[in-house]
C-alpha positions in Angstrom: -34.5 72.9 -32.8 -31.6 71.8 -30.7 -28.7 69.9 -32.1 -28.1 66.4 -30.7 -24.5 65.8 -29.8 -23.1 62.3 -30.4 -20.1 61.4 -28.4 -17.6 59.0 -30.0 -14.8 57.2 -28.2 -11.4 58.7 -28.8 -8.7 56.5 -30.3 -7.0 56.3 -26.9 -10.2 54.9 -25.3 -10.7 52.4 -28.1 -7.1 51.3 -27.8 -7.4 51.0 -24.0 -10.5 48.8 -24.3 -9.0 46.6 -26.9 -5.9 46.2 -24.8 -7.9 45.3 -21.7 -10.1 42.8 -23.7 -6.9 41.2 -25.1 -5.5 40.9 -21.6 -8.6 39.4 -20.2 -8.9 37.0 -23.1 -5.3 35.8 -22.5 -5.9 35.3 -18.8 -9.1 33.4 -19.3 -7.5 31.3 -22.0 -4.6 30.4 -19.6 -7.1 29.6 -16.8 -9.1 27.4 -19.1 -6.0 25.6 -20.2 -4.9 25.1 -16.6 -8.3 23.7 -15.7 -8.0 21.2 -18.6 -4.6 20.1 -17.3 -5.9 19.7 -13.7 -9.0 17.8 -14.8 -7.4 15.6 -17.4 -6.2 12.9 -14.9 -9.8 12.5 -13.7 -11.0 12.3 -17.3 -8.3 9.8 -18.1 -9.1 7.6 -15.1 -12.9 7.6 -15.8 -12.5 6.8 -19.5 -9.8 4.1 -18.8 -12.4 2.2 -16.7 -14.4 1.7 -19.9 -11.5 0.6 -22.1 -10.2 -2.7 -23.1 -6.5 -3.5 -22.7 -5.5 -2.7 -26.3 -7.3 0.7 -26.1 -5.3 1.5 -22.9 -2.0 0.6 -24.5 -2.8 2.6 -27.7 -3.7 5.7 -25.7 -7.2 6.1 -27.2 -8.9 8.9 -25.3 -12.2 9.9 -27.0 -15.1 7.5 -26.4 -17.2 6.4 -29.4 -14.5 8.0 -31.6 -11.2 6.3 -30.7 -12.8 3.3 -28.9 -16.1 1.8 -27.9 -16.8 1.9 -24.2 -17.1 -1.5 -22.5 -18.5 -2.3 -19.1 -16.1 -5.2 -18.5 -14.1 -3.5 -15.8 -17.3 -2.4 -14.0 -18.8 -5.8 -14.5 -15.9 -7.5 -12.6 -16.9 -5.3 -9.6 -20.6 -6.0 -10.0 -21.3 -2.4 -10.8 -22.4 -2.7 -14.4 -26.1 -2.1 -15.3 -26.7 -5.9 -15.8 -25.2 -6.9 -12.4 -26.4 -4.2 -10.0 -29.5 -6.2 -9.0 -27.5 -9.4 -8.3 -25.9 -10.3 -5.0 -22.2 -9.8 -5.4 -19.6 -10.3 -2.7 -16.9 -8.5 -4.9 -19.1 -5.4 -5.1 -19.8 -5.5 -1.3 -16.1 -5.8 -0.6 -15.3 -3.0 -3.0 -18.0 -0.6 -1.6 -16.7 -1.5 2.0 -13.2 -0.5 1.1 -14.3 2.6 -0.8 -16.4 3.7 2.2 -13.4 3.2 4.5 -11.2 5.2 2.2 -13.7 8.1 2.0 -14.2 8.1 5.8 -10.4 8.1 6.5 -9.6 10.8 4.0 -12.4 13.2 5.1 -11.7 12.8 8.8 -8.0 13.1 8.3 -8.4 16.3 6.3 -10.7 17.9 8.8 -8.5 16.9 11.7 -5.4 18.3 10.0 -7.2 21.6 9.4 -8.4 21.8 13.0 -5.0 21.0 14.5 -3.3 23.6 12.2 -5.3 26.3 14.1 -2.5 26.2 16.7 -0.3 28.3 14.4 -2.9 31.0 13.9 -2.3 34.4 15.4 -5.6 34.7 17.1 -4.7 35.7 20.6 -4.6 32.7 22.9 -4.5 30.3 19.9 -1.1 31.6 18.8 1.8 29.3 19.4 4.9 29.7 17.3 6.7 26.7 19.0 3.9 24.3 18.0 4.0 25.7 14.5 7.7 25.3 14.2 7.5 21.7 15.6 5.1 20.7 12.8 7.0 22.5 10.1 10.2 20.8 11.2 8.7 17.4 10.3 9.2 18.4 6.6 13.0 17.9 7.1 12.7 14.1 7.4 11.5 12.0 4.5 8.4 9.9 5.3 10.2 6.6 4.6 12.4 7.3 7.7 9.4 6.9 9.9 8.0 3.8 8.3 9.7 1.2 10.5 9.2 3.1 13.8 5.5 3.7 13.0 5.1 0.0 12.2 6.5 -1.0 15.5 4.5 1.6 17.4 1.3 0.6 15.6 1.9 -3.0 16.4 2.4 -2.3 20.1 -0.7 -0.1 20.2 -2.8 -2.6 18.2 -3.6 0.1 15.5 -2.7 -2.0 12.5 -5.5 -2.4 9.9 -7.8 0.0 11.8 -9.5 3.2 10.8 -8.1 5.1 13.7 -4.6 4.0 12.8 -5.0 5.2 9.2 -6.6 8.5 10.3 -3.7 9.3 12.7 -1.1 8.3 10.1 -2.7 10.4 7.3 -3.2 13.3 9.7 0.4 13.3 10.8 1.6 13.0 7.1 -0.3 16.0 5.8 -0.3 18.2 8.9 3.1 19.9 8.2 1.9 20.9 4.7 -1.4 22.2 6.1 0.4 24.2 8.8 2.7 25.7 6.2 -0.2 26.7 3.9 -2.4 28.0 6.7 0.4 29.9 8.3 1.3 31.8 5.2 -2.4 32.5 4.5 -3.2 33.9 8.0 0.1 35.8 8.3 -1.2 38.1 5.6 -4.2 39.2 7.8 -3.4 42.4 9.7 -3.6 42.1 13.5 -5.4 45.4 13.6 -8.3 43.9 11.5 -8.8 41.1 14.1 -8.7 43.5 17.0 -11.2 45.8 15.3 -13.5 42.8 14.8 -13.2 41.9 18.5 -14.0 45.5 19.5 -17.1 45.4 17.4 -18.4 42.4 19.4 -17.3 39.4 17.4 -16.0 36.3 19.1 -12.5 35.0 18.5 -13.8 32.5 15.9 -15.8 35.2 14.2 -12.9 37.6 14.1 
């Protein structure tokens, strides 16, 4: 009859696993805390829309515990359950403005990312002068350009238009996007891109 050998972890292995578990627990705890901090403004905005004025001033935060949710704010916009079926000009105007904001923000973000491609180091797309030009816009505060942009928009008839807002928002965020994308793509080795091109990938695929 053969003896069955049972292997037990050494004290060093147990200490290592305990240390690794503690490290991961600390990291996940910090990440969870950071997620709460980042998401709290959204939670605050959403819950505030269901509060009365005294609840807002008191800082009550937990629904049905600190305060009773009310549809008064949503009702004024025609978005409460009892007003959704009614014709409401306020709701129509609100949805129109919300749609305009969504279109302008999405198109501006996409356009800024596309234009920031000029600072990539993908062969013919590489252009350090264009990248420097956009980054140099961070030197000036945005308020300096307010009056010149107002005069320019008035001459070009771009005031109160979607195209005007899209161009303005794109120019406002483009330096930041170029800065972020430049640092990100600078970490990619050129040899990796060249190897991908040799393997048959296109410039976009590489």
